[in-house]
FIMI-893037 format. One line per field, with one value per residue: residue in one letter; z, y, x of N, C-alpha, C in turn. Coordinates in steps of 0.05 Angstrom, whole numbers, plus 5000, padded with zeros to 4 digits. Each point is the difference from the previous one (the first is absolute). Layout:
BEGIN
vexza: c(a	...)
nzz: c(Z	...)
nyy: c(Y	...)
nxx: c(X	...)
cazz: c(Z	...)
cayy: c(Y	...)
caxx: c(X	...)
czz: c(Z	...)
cyy: c(Y	...)
cxx: c(X	...)
//
This chain:
BEGIN
vexza: c(m	a	r	e	i	t	h	e	a	t	g	p	l	k	l	d	e	s	d	l	d	e	e	k	g	d	v	a	v	c	l	c	g	l	s	g	e	y	p	f	c	d	g	s	h	r	a	t	d	d	e	a	a	e	t	v	y	k	y	d	g	d	d	a	d	g	e	r	r	e	i	e	e	i	v	f	a	d	e)
nzz: c(1637	5023	5003	5024	4989	5021	4986	5009	4976	4998	4987	4977	4993	4998	4981	5008	4987	5021	4989	4981	4999	5013	5016	5000	5004	5019	4997	5023	4989	5025	4991	5018	5006	5000	4982	5015	4974	5004	4975	5012	4983	5021	4982	5014	4974	5008	5020	4976	4998	5024	4992	5009	4975	5013	5014	5017	5002	5027	4998	5024	5004	4979	5010	4986	5020	4992	5016	4983	4993	4999	4979	5015	5006	4979	5019	4980	5016	5002	4981)
nyy: c(4625	4997	4976	5003	4979	4985	4985	4976	4998	4976	4995	4989	5007	4974	5010	4983	4979	4991	5021	4987	5022	4980	5020	5015	4978	5016	5012	5013	5011	5003	5024	5003	4974	5002	4981	4992	4995	5020	4993	4989	5011	5016	5019	4997	4998	4992	4995	4995	4996	5010	4985	5020	5009	5023	4982	4995	4975	4996	4975	5009	4983	5015	5009	4997	4982	5005	5017	5017	5002	5026	4993	5015	4981	4987	4992	4996	4981	5013	4983)
nxx: c(3615	5013	5012	5011	5010	4998	5017	4993	4989	5010	4977	4998	4976	4998	4984	4981	4989	5014	5012	4987	4986	4990	4992	5022	5015	5010	5023	4996	5021	5007	4993	4981	5005	4974	4999	4981	4994	5018	5006	4979	4984	4994	5004	5023	5004	4976	5018	5010	4974	5004	5021	5014	4998	5002	4988	5020	4990	4998	4992	4993	5019	5006	4977	4978	5003	5025	5013	4988	5025	5003	5016	5014	5018	5009	5017	5016	5009	5023	5007)
cazz: c(5026	5002	5026	5008	5007	5011	4995	5013	4983	4992	4975	4984	5005	4975	5000	4982	4998	5027	5010	4987	5016	4988	4994	4980	4978	4995	5022	5004	5014	5013	4991	5019	5023	5025	5005	5022	4988	4980	4977	4987	5006	5017	4998	5018	4984	5001	5020	4986	4981	5003	5002	4982	4980	5006	5027	5004	5024	5013	5017	5025	5000	4972	4990	4998	5025	5016	4996	4977	5006	4977	5002	4990	4984	5002	4998	4997	5012	4982	5008)
cayy: c(4989	4980	4986	4987	4972	4984	4972	4984	4976	4996	4986	5003	4983	4987	4994	4978	4998	4998	5027	5011	5003	4982	5015	5021	4989	5016	5005	5028	5005	5026	5019	5023	4993	5001	4976	4981	4974	5005	5017	5000	5023	4995	5024	5022	5023	5019	5021	5020	5014	5029	5010	5023	4993	5011	4992	4973	4990	4975	4990	4989	4971	4991	4989	5020	5005	5017	5029	5011	5023	5013	5002	5026	4997	4975	5005	4975	5001	4992	4974)
caxx: c(5004	5021	4999	5025	4993	5022	4996	5020	5005	5028	5001	4976	4977	4992	4972	4991	4971	4987	4995	4976	4975	4980	4976	5005	5016	5024	5018	5004	5025	5000	5020	5000	5017	4985	4984	5006	5005	5021	5000	4974	4983	4977	4983	5010	5006	4977	5007	5017	4983	5000	5027	5006	5020	5027	5008	5011	4988	5008	4979	5011	4994	5001	4975	4980	4987	5018	4998	5014	5016	5012	5029	5010	5024	5015	5029	5015	5027	5022	5011)
czz: c(4999	5028	5005	5011	5010	4995	5014	4985	4992	4973	4985	5010	4973	5003	4981	5001	5027	5011	4987	5020	4987	4992	4977	4976	4994	5025	5001	5017	5010	4989	5019	5024	5027	5007	5024	4991	4978	4994	4985	5009	5018	5000	5017	4985	5000	5020	4987	4981	5002	5004	4979	4982	5007	5027	5000	5027	5010	5018	5024	5001	4973	4992	5001	5026	5018	4994	4976	5007	4974	5005	4988	4982	5005	4995	4999	5011	4979	5010	5000)
cyy: c(4979	4989	4988	4973	4986	4971	4984	4974	4998	4985	5004	4982	4988	4993	4977	4998	4998	5028	5013	5001	4984	5015	5019	4990	5016	5001	5030	5004	5029	5018	5024	4995	5000	4975	4983	4972	5002	4974	5001	5024	4991	5024	5023	5026	5021	5022	5023	5018	5031	5012	5023	4992	5009	4992	4971	4991	4975	4992	4985	4970	4988	4986	5022	5006	5018	5029	5009	5025	5011	5001	5026	4997	4973	5006	4973	5004	4992	4973	5001)
cxx: c(5022	4998	5027	4992	5025	4993	5022	5006	5029	5002	4973	4977	4992	4970	4994	4970	4986	4995	4976	4977	4978	4975	5004	5016	5025	5018	5004	5025	5000	5022	5002	5018	4985	4985	5009	5005	5022	5014	4973	4984	4977	4981	5009	5006	4978	5006	5016	4984	5002	5028	5004	5024	5029	5011	5010	4989	5014	4977	5013	4992	5000	4974	4979	4985	5016	4995	5015	5015	5012	5030	5009	5024	5012	5029	5014	5028	5021	5011	5030)
//
């Protein structure tokens, strides 16, 4: 499975001890691109559990609450 993700960040996020979850004692960084608390994980990745391995997906609204669409082809423009 693959996912097309659009990010609007213009620089890095620096994590420090204030980012630790007091209850769990860890920091979970989102790798699926769907978190409403990006760059931190909020569990939105659970919406991807049934994605097919050979399909590329785009979630409308860039979050797990949006509609999931299958991408047929990604075409890159020449610069």
